[in-house]
VEXDREN-2710 file (C-alpha; in Angstrom, 1 decimal):
% VEXDREN-2710
k/r/px/py/pz
1/MET/-19.9/6.2/24.0
2/ILE/-17.9/3.3/23.1
3/ASP/-14.0/3.5/23.7
4/LEU/-12.4/1.4/20.7
5/TYR/-8.8/0.5/21.0
6/THR/-7.7/-0.6/17.8
7/TRP/-5.1/-0.5/15.0
8/THR/-5.2/-0.7/11.2
9/THR/-5.5/-4.7/10.9
10/PRO/-8.5/-6.6/9.8
11/ASN/-9.5/-7.5/13.4
12/GLY/-9.6/-3.8/14.2
13/ARG/-11.3/-2.8/11.2
14/LYS/-14.1/-5.2/11.7
15/VAL/-15.3/-3.3/14.7
16/SER/-14.7/0.3/13.5
17/ILE/-16.8/-0.6/10.5
18/LEU/-19.6/-1.8/12.8
19/LEU/-19.5/1.3/14.8
20/GLU/-19.4/3.5/11.7
21/GLU/-22.5/1.5/10.6
22/LEU/-24.4/1.8/13.7
23/GLY/-23.8/5.5/13.8
24/VAL/-23.2/5.4/17.5
25/PRO/-20.8/7.7/19.3
26/TYR/-17.4/6.2/19.8
27/ALA/-13.8/7.2/20.5
28/ALA/-11.0/5.4/18.6
29/HIS/-7.7/5.1/20.8
30/PRO/-4.8/3.9/18.7
31/ILE/-2.8/1.0/19.9
32/ASP/0.4/1.1/17.8
33/ILE/1.2/-2.7/17.8
34/GLY/4.3/-2.1/15.8
35/LYS/5.6/-0.4/18.9
36/ASP/4.3/-3.0/21.1
37/GLU/1.7/-0.5/22.8
38/GLN/-0.4/-3.6/23.3
39/PHE/1.7/-4.5/26.1
40/ALA/1.2/-1.3/28.1
41/PRO/-0.3/-1.9/31.5
42/ASP/-3.4/0.4/30.9
43/PHE/-4.3/-1.7/27.8
44/LEU/-3.5/-5.2/29.4
45/ALA/-6.2/-4.2/32.1
46/ILE/-8.8/-3.9/29.3
47/ALA/-7.4/-6.7/27.0
48/PRO/-5.3/-9.3/28.9
49/ASN/-4.4/-11.3/25.8
50/ASN/-2.6/-8.0/24.5
51/LYS/-4.3/-8.1/21.1
52/ILE/-6.6/-5.3/19.4
53/PRO/-9.4/-4.6/19.2
54/ALA/-10.8/-4.0/22.7
55/ILE/-13.7/-1.8/23.8
56/VAL/-14.9/-0.1/26.8
57/ASP/-18.6/0.7/27.0
58/ARG/-18.7/3.8/29.2
59/GLU/-22.5/3.4/29.5
60/THR/-22.2/0.0/31.2
61/GLY/-18.6/-0.4/32.2
62/GLN/-18.4/-3.4/30.2
63/THR/-14.9/-4.1/28.8
64/LEU/-14.4/-6.7/26.0
65/MET/-11.5/-8.0/24.0
66/GLU/-11.7/-10.4/20.9
67/SER/-13.2/-9.0/17.8
68/GLY/-16.0/-11.6/17.5
69/ALA/-17.1/-11.2/21.1
70/ILE/-17.1/-7.2/20.4
71/LEU/-19.1/-7.7/17.1
72/LEU/-21.8/-9.7/19.0
73/TYR/-22.1/-7.6/21.9
74/LEU/-22.6/-4.2/19.8
75/ALA/-25.0/-6.0/17.6
76/GLU/-27.1/-7.1/20.4
77/LYS/-26.8/-3.9/22.3
78/TYR/-28.0/-1.8/19.4
79/GLY/-30.3/-4.5/18.0
80/ARG/-28.9/-4.1/14.3
81/PHE/-26.9/-6.4/11.9
82/LEU/-27.7/-9.7/13.7
83/PRO/-31.0/-11.3/12.4
84/GLU/-33.6/-13.1/14.5
85/GLY/-34.6/-16.5/14.4
86/ALA/-32.7/-19.0/12.0
87/GLY/-30.9/-16.1/10.3
88/ARG/-29.1/-15.2/13.8
89/TRP/-27.6/-18.7/13.8
90/ARG/-26.5/-18.4/10.4
91/ALA/-24.9/-15.1/10.8
92/ILE/-23.0/-16.5/14.0
93/GLU/-22.0/-19.6/12.0
94/TRP/-20.2/-17.5/9.4
95/LEU/-18.9/-15.3/12.0
96/MET/-17.3/-18.3/13.8
97/TRP/-15.9/-19.5/10.3
98/GLN/-14.1/-16.3/9.9
99/MET/-12.8/-16.4/13.5
100/GLY/-11.7/-20.0/13.3
101/GLY/-10.7/-20.4/9.9
102/ALA/-10.5/-17.5/7.4
103/GLY/-8.7/-15.2/9.9
104/PRO/-6.3/-17.6/11.4
105/ILE/-5.3/-19.1/8.0
106/LEU/-4.9/-15.8/6.0
107/GLY/-3.0/-14.4/8.8
108/GLN/-0.6/-17.2/8.4
109/VAL/-0.5/-16.5/4.6
110/HIS/0.6/-12.9/5.6
111/HIS/3.3/-14.0/7.7
112/PHE/5.1/-16.7/5.4
113/VAL/4.2/-15.4/1.8
114/LYS/4.1/-11.5/2.4
115/TYR/6.6/-10.9/5.1
116/ASN/8.9/-14.1/5.0
117/PRO/8.9/-15.3/1.5
118/GLY/11.3/-18.3/0.8
119/LYS/12.0/-19.0/4.3
120/ALA/9.4/-21.9/4.6
121/PRO/8.2/-23.1/1.4
122/TYR/6.2/-26.0/3.0
123/ALA/4.4/-23.3/5.1
124/GLU/3.7/-20.9/2.2
125/GLU/2.4/-23.9/0.2
126/ARG/0.2/-25.5/3.0
127/PHE/-1.3/-22.0/3.9
128/SER/-1.8/-20.7/0.6
129/THR/-3.4/-23.8/-0.6
130/GLU/-5.9/-23.8/2.5
131/ALA/-6.4/-19.9/1.7
132/ARG/-7.7/-20.8/-1.7
133/ARG/-9.9/-23.5/-0.3
134/LEU/-11.6/-20.9/2.0
135/TYR/-12.2/-18.7/-0.9
136/ARG/-13.9/-21.5/-2.7
137/VAL/-16.1/-21.9/0.3
138/LEU/-16.9/-18.4/0.5
139/ASN/-17.6/-18.2/-3.3
140/ASP/-20.1/-21.1/-3.1
141/ARG/-21.8/-19.5/0.0
142/LEU/-22.3/-16.2/-2.0
143/SER/-23.6/-17.9/-5.1
144/GLY/-27.1/-16.3/-5.7
145/ARG/-26.7/-14.2/-2.4
146/ASP/-25.7/-10.6/-1.8
147/PHE/-24.4/-11.5/1.6
148/VAL/-23.2/-14.6/3.6
149/ALA/-26.1/-14.8/5.9
150/GLY/-29.1/-13.3/4.1
151/ASP/-29.1/-9.7/5.0
152/TYR/-25.9/-7.7/5.6
153/SER/-24.6/-8.7/9.0
154/ILE/-21.6/-8.8/11.5
155/ALA/-20.9/-11.9/9.4
156/ASP/-19.9/-9.9/6.5
157/MET/-18.0/-7.1/8.5
158/ALA/-16.0/-9.8/10.0
159/ILE/-15.0/-11.5/6.8
160/TRP/-14.6/-8.5/4.6
161/PRO/-11.5/-6.8/6.1
162/TRP/-9.6/-10.2/5.7
163/ILE/-10.6/-10.3/2.1
164/SER/-9.5/-6.7/1.5
165/ARG/-5.9/-8.1/1.8
166/PHE/-6.3/-10.4/-1.2
167/GLU/-3.1/-8.8/-2.8
168/TRP/-1.1/-9.9/0.4
169/GLN/-2.7/-13.4/0.0
170/GLN/-1.6/-13.4/-3.9
171/ILE/-5.3/-14.1/-4.7
172/ASP/-6.9/-12.8/-8.0
173/LEU/-10.5/-12.1/-7.0
174/SER/-11.5/-12.6/-10.5
175/ASP/-11.0/-16.4/-9.8
176/PHE/-13.6/-16.1/-7.2
177/PRO/-16.5/-14.1/-9.0
178/ASN/-19.2/-14.1/-6.3
179/VAL/-16.5/-12.9/-3.7
180/ARG/-15.3/-10.3/-6.1
181/ASP/-18.9/-9.0/-6.4
182/TRP/-19.6/-9.3/-2.5
183/TYR/-16.4/-7.4/-1.9
184/LEU/-17.2/-4.6/-4.1
185/ARG/-20.8/-4.2/-2.9
186/ILE/-19.5/-3.7/0.6
187/ALA/-16.6/-1.6/-0.3
188/GLN/-19.1/0.9/-1.7
189/ARG/-20.9/1.4/1.4
190/PRO/-19.8/4.8/3.1
191/ALA/-19.8/3.4/6.6
192/VAL/-17.4/0.8/5.4
193/GLN/-15.1/3.4/3.7
194/ARG/-15.0/5.5/7.0
195/GLY/-14.4/2.5/9.3
196/TYR/-11.6/1.3/7.0
197/HIS/-9.6/4.3/7.7
198/VAL/-9.7/3.9/11.5
199/PRO/-7.5/4.9/13.5
200/LYS/-5.8/6.3/10.5
201/HIS/-5.4/6.3/6.6
202/VAL/-2.8/4.1/5.7
203/SER/-4.0/3.3/2.1
204/ASP/-6.9/3.5/-0.2
205/ILE/-9.2/0.4/0.0
206/PRO/-7.7/-2.1/-2.4
207/MET/-9.7/-2.8/-5.5
208/PRO/-9.6/-5.7/-7.9
END
């Protein structure tokens, strides 16, 4: 059994999607970041950086924070969604692309463009421009491919929830047809549909 401490954010949804894809037993524990529950002492004992998601593996006693580390741990533990050989490093490469680039930049777009429009025009332009560049990178990578690292992998599961907020980013997915097709391909997966609504249903999966 895996205990998943999470909320309805892209980083949280990465892990719930993987757990649903794996089909392994897990219990979701909501950590309402709008109520500062991430600062509770019990949660800090698991995730010292006060960020969701975090897990506790009851079988091994392993605790982990940071979504990328959790995805790697679960993929290795259950032997799925992380290819062997050269494909392994390609999947890790694109997981790191999400962790170091797409996630932080798109998060800044959410902060400045969606939640604080007009307060910092320079920041809005800077991060929106970089967001579109990252979409172009992803669109080029998906040219002639169904998934970013060959087979469907944790790299796709890491990137997809951030792209699911394309409306927050003021992105028209028709401008990036390979990304749009990839997004829809993944959105049709039953496990993704279930994982998206953990720990609760907020809204339907956005569709272009």
